[in-house]
N, CA and C atoms as an extended XYZ file, in Angstrom:
381
Properties=species:S:1:pos:R:3:atomname:S:1:resname:S:1:resid:I:1 pbc="F F F"
N       103.582      112.624       71.777 N   UNK     1
C       104.397      111.432       71.611 CA  UNK     1
C       103.540      110.202       71.885 C   UNK     1
N       103.481      109.288       70.944 N   UNK     2
C       102.715      108.073       71.192 CA  UNK     2
C       103.649      107.021       71.780 C   UNK     2
N       103.096      106.228       72.666 N   UNK     3
C       103.891      105.201       73.344 CA  UNK     3
C       103.991      103.977       72.452 C   UNK     3
N       105.201      103.595       72.134 N   UNK     4
C       105.437      102.395       71.328 CA  UNK     4
C       105.351      101.187       72.254 C   UNK     4
N       104.321      100.391       72.087 N   UNK     5
C       104.108       99.258       72.989 CA  UNK     5
C       105.166       98.175       72.833 C   UNK     5
N       105.972       98.252       71.779 N   UNK     6
C       107.055       97.290       71.615 CA  UNK     6
C       108.253       97.640       72.499 C   UNK     6
N       108.310       98.898       72.924 N   UNK     7
C       109.403       99.318       73.797 CA  UNK     7
C       108.959       99.108       75.235 C   UNK     7
N       109.367       97.970       75.799 N   UNK     8
C       109.031       97.715       77.196 CA  UNK     8
C       109.907       96.588       77.730 C   UNK     8
N       109.944       96.531       79.059 N   UNK     9
C       110.681       95.436       79.684 CA  UNK     9
C       109.842       94.163       79.632 C   UNK     9
N       110.522       93.017       79.618 N   UNK    10
C       109.826       91.726       79.580 CA  UNK    10
C       109.069       91.505       80.887 C   UNK    10
N       108.104       90.599       80.860 N   UNK    11
C       107.339       90.283       82.066 CA  UNK    11
C       108.268       89.784       83.177 C   UNK    11
N       109.317       89.062       82.793 N   UNK    12
C       110.283       88.551       83.776 CA  UNK    12
C       111.001       89.721       84.452 C   UNK    12
N       111.456       90.686       83.643 N   UNK    13
C       112.105       91.880       84.197 CA  UNK    13
C       111.140       92.660       85.096 C   UNK    13
N       109.907       92.810       84.615 N   UNK    14
C       108.904       93.555       85.385 CA  UNK    14
C       108.650       92.881       86.728 C   UNK    14
N       108.629       91.553       86.746 N   UNK    15
C       108.414       90.811       87.997 CA  UNK    15
C       109.563       91.067       88.968 C   UNK    15
N       110.790       91.127       88.437 N   UNK    16
C       111.960       91.412       89.287 CA  UNK    16
C       111.876       92.823       89.857 C   UNK    16
N       111.512       93.792       89.017 N   UNK    17
C       111.380       95.169       89.492 CA  UNK    17
C       110.254       95.271       90.526 C   UNK    17
N       109.170       94.538       90.293 N   UNK    18
C       108.039       94.571       91.217 CA  UNK    18
C       108.481       94.109       92.606 C   UNK    18
N       109.257       93.037       92.647 N   UNK    19
C       109.750       92.514       93.922 CA  UNK    19
C       110.667       93.540       94.602 C   UNK    19
N       111.561       94.124       93.825 N   UNK    20
C       112.485       95.141       94.345 CA  UNK    20
C       111.700       96.313       94.942 C   UNK    20
N       110.689       96.778       94.213 N   UNK    21
C       109.902       97.924       94.649 CA  UNK    21
C       109.075       97.580       95.889 C   UNK    21
N       108.487       96.394       95.908 N   UNK    22
C       107.697       95.996       97.081 CA  UNK    22
C       108.578       95.942       98.332 C   UNK    22
N       109.802       95.431       98.190 N   UNK    23
C       110.747       95.406       99.312 CA  UNK    23
C       111.067       96.830       99.772 C   UNK    23
N       111.272       97.730       98.798 N   UNK    24
C       111.583       99.122       99.136 CA  UNK    24
C       110.406       99.795       99.829 C   UNK    24
N       109.182       99.474       99.421 N   UNK    25
C       107.996      100.058      100.055 CA  UNK    25
C       107.924       99.609      101.517 C   UNK    25
N       108.149       98.329      101.772 N   UNK    26
C       108.108       97.804      103.148 CA  UNK    26
C       109.145       98.539      104.009 C   UNK    26
N       110.363       98.665      103.486 N   UNK    27
C       111.431       99.341      104.234 CA  UNK    27
C       111.095      100.818      104.429 C   UNK    27
N       110.588      101.463      103.385 N   UNK    28
C       110.256      102.891      103.460 CA  UNK    28
C       109.131      103.133      104.470 C   UNK    28
N       108.136      102.237      104.518 N   UNK    29
C       107.044      102.393      105.480 CA  UNK    29
C       107.556      102.195      106.906 C   UNK    29
N       108.497      101.251      107.073 N   UNK    30
C       109.112      101.023      108.378 CA  UNK    30
C       109.883      102.283      108.809 C   UNK    30
N       110.653      102.855      107.877 N   UNK    31
C       111.412      104.075      108.163 CA  UNK    31
C       110.470      105.232      108.519 C   UNK    31
N       109.345      105.321      107.813 N   UNK    32
C       108.371      106.372      108.087 CA  UNK    32
C       107.815      106.225      109.507 C   UNK    32
N       107.542      105.003      109.922 N   UNK    33
C       107.055      104.758      111.291 CA  UNK    33
C       108.101      105.201      112.318 C   UNK    33
N       109.388      104.914      112.029 N   UNK    34
C       110.465      105.342      112.940 CA  UNK    34
C       110.512      106.869      113.047 C   UNK    34
N       110.383      107.534      111.902 N   UNK    35
C       110.396      109.003      111.889 CA  UNK    35
C       109.222      109.537      112.708 C   UNK    35
N       108.045      108.952      112.486 N   UNK    36
C       106.847      109.411      113.203 CA  UNK    36
C       106.968      109.144      114.701 C   UNK    36
N       107.522      107.995      115.089 N   UNK    37
C       107.643      107.704      116.521 CA  UNK    37
C       108.688      108.617      117.156 C   UNK    37
N       109.751      108.955      116.422 N   UNK    38
C       110.750      109.902      116.933 CA  UNK    38
C       110.095      111.261      117.141 C   UNK    38
N       109.230      111.635      116.214 N   UNK    39
C       108.510      112.907      116.308 CA  UNK    39
C       107.618      112.912      117.548 C   UNK    39
N       106.917      111.802      117.780 N   UNK    40
C       106.028      111.703      118.939 CA  UNK    40
C       106.829      111.720      120.238 C   UNK    40
N       107.979      111.070      120.248 N   UNK    41
C       108.805      111.029      121.456 CA  UNK    41
C       109.355      112.395      121.830 C   UNK    41
N       109.503      113.280      120.861 N   UNK    42
C       109.998      114.630      121.159 CA  UNK    42
C       109.059      115.370      122.109 C   UNK    42
N       107.802      114.999      122.115 N   UNK    43
C       106.834      115.657      122.986 CA  UNK    43
C       107.047      115.250      124.445 C   UNK    43
N       107.694      114.118      124.691 N   UNK    44
C       107.763      113.562      126.032 CA  UNK    44
C       109.108      113.753      126.720 C   UNK    44
N       110.074      114.384      126.059 N   UNK    45
C       111.409      114.490      126.642 CA  UNK    45
C       111.605      115.806      127.379 C   UNK    45
N       110.817      116.035      128.407 N   UNK    46
C       110.915      117.279      129.164 CA  UNK    46
C       112.201      117.336      129.974 C   UNK    46
N       112.738      118.543      130.129 N   UNK    47
C       113.946      118.730      130.947 CA  UNK    47
C       113.623      119.788      131.988 C   UNK    47
N       112.573      119.542      132.775 N   UNK    48
C       112.082      120.538      133.728 CA  UNK    48
C       113.079      120.854      134.831 C   UNK    48
N       113.961      119.915      135.152 N   UNK    49
C       114.853      120.114      136.287 CA  UNK    49
C       116.153      120.818      135.913 C   UNK    49
N       116.320      121.236      134.675 N   UNK    50
C       117.566      121.890      134.272 CA  UNK    50
C       117.398      123.400      134.327 C   UNK    50
N       118.503      124.109      134.177 N   UNK    51
C       118.477      125.571      134.281 CA  UNK    51
C       117.638      126.181      133.157 C   UNK    51
N       117.044      127.358      133.400 N   UNK    52
C       116.207      128.011      132.387 CA  UNK    52
C       116.948      128.270      131.074 C   UNK    52
N       118.219      128.646      131.147 N   UNK    53
C       118.998      128.924      129.943 CA  UNK    53
C       119.078      127.677      129.078 C   UNK    53
N       119.425      126.571      129.704 N   UNK    54
C       119.550      125.325      128.961 CA  UNK    54
C       118.196      124.913      128.406 C   UNK    54
N       117.147      125.110      129.206 N   UNK    55
C       115.806      124.729      128.768 CA  UNK    55
C       115.415      125.511      127.510 C   UNK    55
N       115.714      126.792      127.469 N   UNK    56
C       115.387      127.610      126.293 CA  UNK    56
C       116.134      127.095      125.070 C   UNK    56
N       117.407      126.793      125.266 N   UNK    57
C       118.207      126.251      124.163 CA  UNK    57
C       117.625      124.909      123.720 C   UNK    57
N       117.260      124.087      124.674 N   UNK    58
C       116.736      122.763      124.390 CA  UNK    58
C       115.423      122.859      123.613 C   UNK    58
N       114.568      123.806      123.996 N   UNK    59
C       113.294      123.971      123.284 CA  UNK    59
C       113.533      124.387      121.842 C   UNK    59
N       114.544      125.243      121.627 N   UNK    60
C       114.884      125.655      120.262 CA  UNK    60
C       115.313      124.473      119.429 C   UNK    60
N       116.159      123.626      119.985 N   UNK    61
C       116.627      122.460      119.220 CA  UNK    61
C       115.491      121.456      119.039 C   UNK    61
N       114.565      121.432      120.004 N   UNK    62
C       113.414      120.531      119.884 CA  UNK    62
C       112.522      120.962      118.723 C   UNK    62
N       112.331      122.287      118.569 N   UNK    63
C       111.527      122.811      117.453 CA  UNK    63
C       112.195      122.454      116.132 C   UNK    63
N       113.539      122.658      116.066 N   UNK    64
C       114.259      122.300      114.838 CA  UNK    64
C       114.125      120.814      114.547 C   UNK    64
N       114.234      120.023      115.592 N   UNK    65
C       114.141      118.576      115.436 CA  UNK    65
C       112.753      118.179      114.920 C   UNK    65
N       111.720      118.821      115.460 N   UNK    66
C       110.352      118.537      115.006 CA  UNK    66
C       110.187      118.920      113.538 C   UNK    66
N       110.751      120.088      113.163 N   UNK    67
C       110.649      120.538      111.766 CA  UNK    67
C       111.367      119.578      110.827 C   UNK    67
N       112.580      119.159      111.211 N   UNK    68
C       113.321      118.264      110.319 CA  UNK    68
C       112.647      116.900      110.254 C   UNK    68
N       112.085      116.436      111.379 N   UNK    69
C       111.345      115.172      111.348 CA  UNK    69
C       110.124      115.280      110.457 C   UNK    69
N       109.459      116.434      110.526 N   UNK    70
C       108.280      116.656      109.697 CA  UNK    70
C       108.669      116.643      108.222 C   UNK    70
N       109.773      117.322      107.878 N   UNK    71
C       110.254      117.334      106.490 CA  UNK    71
C       110.638      115.925      106.030 C   UNK    71
N       111.314      115.195      106.915 N   UNK    72
C       111.702      113.809      106.594 CA  UNK    72
C       110.462      112.959      106.326 C   UNK    72
N       109.443      113.126      107.165 N   UNK    73
C       108.210      112.345      107.013 CA  UNK    73
C       107.532      112.673      105.685 C   UNK    73
N       107.487      113.959      105.330 N   UNK    74
C       106.859      114.370      104.064 CA  UNK    74
C       107.608      113.756      102.880 C   UNK    74
N       108.954      113.832      102.923 N   UNK    75
C       109.762      113.247      101.840 CA  UNK    75
C       109.559      111.739      101.754 C   UNK    75
N       109.483      111.100      102.908 N   UNK    76
C       109.320      109.647      102.945 CA  UNK    76
C       107.950      109.251      102.381 C   UNK    76
N       106.914      110.016      102.719 N   UNK    77
C       105.569      109.738      102.194 CA  UNK    77
C       105.549      109.898      100.669 C   UNK    77
N       106.242      110.912      100.159 N   UNK    78
C       106.315      111.119       98.706 CA  UNK    78
C       107.054      109.948       98.044 C   UNK    78
N       108.141      109.497       98.673 N   UNK    79
C       108.912      108.367       98.160 CA  UNK    79
C       108.025      107.115       98.070 C   UNK    79
N       107.245      106.859       99.106 N   UNK    80
C       106.343      105.696       99.120 CA  UNK    80
C       105.295      105.836       98.014 C   UNK    80
N       104.750      107.044       97.860 N   UNK    81
C       103.748      107.297       96.802 CA  UNK    81
C       104.369      107.057       95.422 C   UNK    81
N       105.609      107.548       95.224 N   UNK    82
C       106.299      107.344       93.945 CA  UNK    82
C       106.527      105.857       93.673 C   UNK    82
N       106.894      105.112       94.711 N   UNK    83
C       107.111      103.666       94.546 CA  UNK    83
C       105.801      102.962       94.189 C   UNK    83
N       104.715      103.364       94.846 N   UNK    84
C       103.408      102.750       94.554 CA  UNK    84
C       102.968      103.073       93.131 C   UNK    84
N       103.267      104.295       92.670 N   UNK    85
C       102.963      104.662       91.281 CA  UNK    85
C       103.774      103.809       90.312 C   UNK    85
N       105.009      103.488       90.697 N   UNK    86
C       105.850      102.617       89.863 CA  UNK    86
C       105.215      101.231       89.743 C   UNK    86
N       104.612      100.741       90.826 N   UNK    87
C       103.920       99.437       90.775 CA  UNK    87
C       102.760       99.482       89.779 C   UNK    87
N       102.066      100.604       89.739 N   UNK    88
C       100.952      100.760       88.781 CA  UNK    88
C       101.501      100.702       87.360 C   UNK    88
N       102.655      101.364       87.130 N   UNK    89
C       103.256      101.326       85.792 CA  UNK    89
C       103.695       99.904       85.432 C   UNK    89
N       104.105       99.134       86.421 N   UNK    90
C       104.458       97.731       86.155 CA  UNK    90
C       103.212       96.978       85.693 C   UNK    90
N       102.102       97.181       86.396 N   UNK    91
C       100.846       96.514       86.022 CA  UNK    91
C       100.417       96.921       84.607 C   UNK    91
N       100.642       98.185       84.261 N   UNK    92
C       100.275       98.697       82.929 CA  UNK    92
C       101.306       98.361       81.865 C   UNK    92
N       102.402       97.758       82.299 N   UNK    93
C       103.528       97.400       81.414 CA  UNK    93
C       104.173       98.627       80.767 C   UNK    93
N       104.077       99.767       81.455 N   UNK    94
C       104.740      100.979       80.966 CA  UNK    94
C       105.943      101.315       81.831 C   UNK    94
N       106.224      100.469       82.807 N   UNK    95
C       107.336      100.719       83.731 CA  UNK    95
C       108.672      100.710       83.001 C   UNK    95
N       109.529      101.663       83.366 N   UNK    96
C       110.878      101.685       82.816 CA  UNK    96
C       110.994      102.357       81.464 C   UNK    96
N       109.877      102.952       81.001 N   UNK    97
C       109.909      103.676       79.727 CA  UNK    97
C       109.983      105.169       80.055 C   UNK    97
N       110.990      105.843       79.529 N   UNK    98
C       111.178      107.271       79.783 CA  UNK    98
C       109.974      108.053       79.262 C   UNK    98
N       109.429      108.929       80.102 N   UNK    99
C       108.233      109.676       79.698 CA  UNK    99
C       108.556      110.815       78.733 C   UNK    99
N       109.838      111.091       78.511 N   UNK   100
C       110.221      112.134       77.556 CA  UNK   100
C       110.676      111.525       76.232 C   UNK   100
N       111.612      110.598       76.296 N   UNK   101
C       112.187      110.045       75.062 CA  UNK   101
C       111.428      108.827       74.546 C   UNK   101
N       110.672      108.155       75.413 N   UNK   102
C       109.974      106.936       75.002 CA  UNK   102
C       110.887      105.725       74.936 C   UNK   102
N       112.148      105.913       75.323 N   UNK   103
C       113.111      104.802       75.308 CA  UNK   103
C       113.136      104.121       76.681 C   UNK   103
N       113.698      102.927       76.707 N   UNK   104
C       113.826      102.235       77.986 CA  UNK   104
C       114.851      102.942       78.870 C   UNK   104
N       114.510      103.057       80.140 N   UNK   105
C       115.450      103.581       81.135 CA  UNK   105
C       116.387      102.425       81.485 C   UNK   105
N       117.676      102.711       81.596 N   UNK   106
C       118.672      101.669       81.874 CA  UNK   106
C       118.333      100.907       83.157 C   UNK   106
N       118.517       99.578       83.105 N   UNK   107
C       118.236       98.735       84.279 CA  UNK   107
C       119.021       99.196       85.496 C   UNK   107
N       120.289       99.592       85.281 N   UNK   108
C       121.140      100.021       86.394 CA  UNK   108
C       120.509      101.222       87.099 C   UNK   108
N       119.964      102.148       86.313 N   UNK   109
C       119.311      103.332       86.887 CA  UNK   109
C       118.065      102.927       87.675 C   UNK   109
N       117.282      102.019       87.112 N   UNK   110
C       116.049      101.600       87.774 CA  UNK   110
C       116.335      100.831       89.068 C   UNK   110
N       117.453      100.115       89.097 N   UNK   111
C       117.793       99.403       90.331 CA  UNK   111
C       118.172      100.382       91.435 C   UNK   111
N       118.798      101.492       91.053 N   UNK   112
C       119.169      102.519       92.039 CA  UNK   112
C       117.998      103.432       92.380 C   UNK   112
N       117.218      103.787       91.344 N   UNK   113
C       116.072      104.696       91.511 CA  UNK   113
C       114.850      104.027       90.863 C   UNK   113
N       114.260      103.053       91.569 N   UNK   114
C       113.194      102.247       90.941 CA  UNK   114
C       111.936      103.009       90.567 C   UNK   114
N       111.778      104.231       91.082 N   UNK   115
C       110.591      105.024       90.731 CA  UNK   115
C       110.889      106.035       89.628 C   UNK   115
N       112.070      105.934       89.006 N   UNK   116
C       112.458      106.881       87.949 CA  UNK   116
C       111.482      106.823       86.767 C   UNK   116
N       111.175      107.990       86.233 N   UNK   117
C       110.334      108.053       85.026 CA  UNK   117
C       111.081      108.722       83.886 C   UNK   117
N       112.327      109.124       84.157 N   UNK   118
C       113.148      109.769       83.132 CA  UNK   118
C       114.453      108.999       82.952 C   UNK   118
N       114.878      108.886       81.705 N   UNK   119
C       116.194      108.313       81.434 CA  UNK   119
C       117.239      109.373       81.797 C   UNK   119
N       118.491      108.963       81.918 N   UNK   120
C       119.572      109.918       82.187 CA  UNK   120
C       119.608      110.974       81.075 C   UNK   120
N       119.404      110.514       79.842 N   UNK   121
C       119.384      111.418       78.687 CA  UNK   121
C       118.343      112.535       78.868 C   UNK   121
N       117.129      112.147       79.250 N   UNK   122
C       116.053      113.124       79.437 CA  UNK   122
C       116.334      114.014       80.655 C   UNK   122
N       116.882      113.432       81.707 N   UNK   123
C       117.197      114.199       82.914 CA  UNK   123
C       118.252      115.265       82.601 C   UNK   123
N       119.243      114.905       81.798 N   UNK   124
C       120.288      115.860       81.416 CA  UNK   124
C       119.717      116.987       80.549 C   UNK   124
N       118.692      116.693       79.761 N   UNK   125
C       118.057      117.710       78.918 CA  UNK   125
C       117.377      118.780       79.791 C   UNK   125
N       116.919      118.372       80.976 N   UNK   126
C       116.203      119.301       81.851 CA  UNK   126
C       117.126      120.329       82.477 C   UNK   126
N       118.408      120.037       82.572 N   UNK   127
C       119.343      120.919       83.285 CA  UNK   127
C       119.769      122.094       82.452 C   UNK   127
């Protein structure tokens, strides 16, 4: 499929999306720092003075908490990477063009999922 260079968002639209994405990156990086600091704090919340039974239960929940924080951090890092890739597509003026159909992805979709590379039409084809 060749990319039709006439199918693209205007520079004005691209500038608006760029601002939206940059704001989302700042917020996502802030959220990632919160996740990482929560993960680090889990190491320091000892309950040495409680009963052994409770301590065992607490350690189990601490392991689960560490795992879920780790998963959250991985997802958040991927989200940030996807947003940064969207910025590259803005610079290349290919942002908002569905990689399957070659058509423009609806503005409403891009405002909700600014790193989307598939139109709803293409996404439905995958199911």
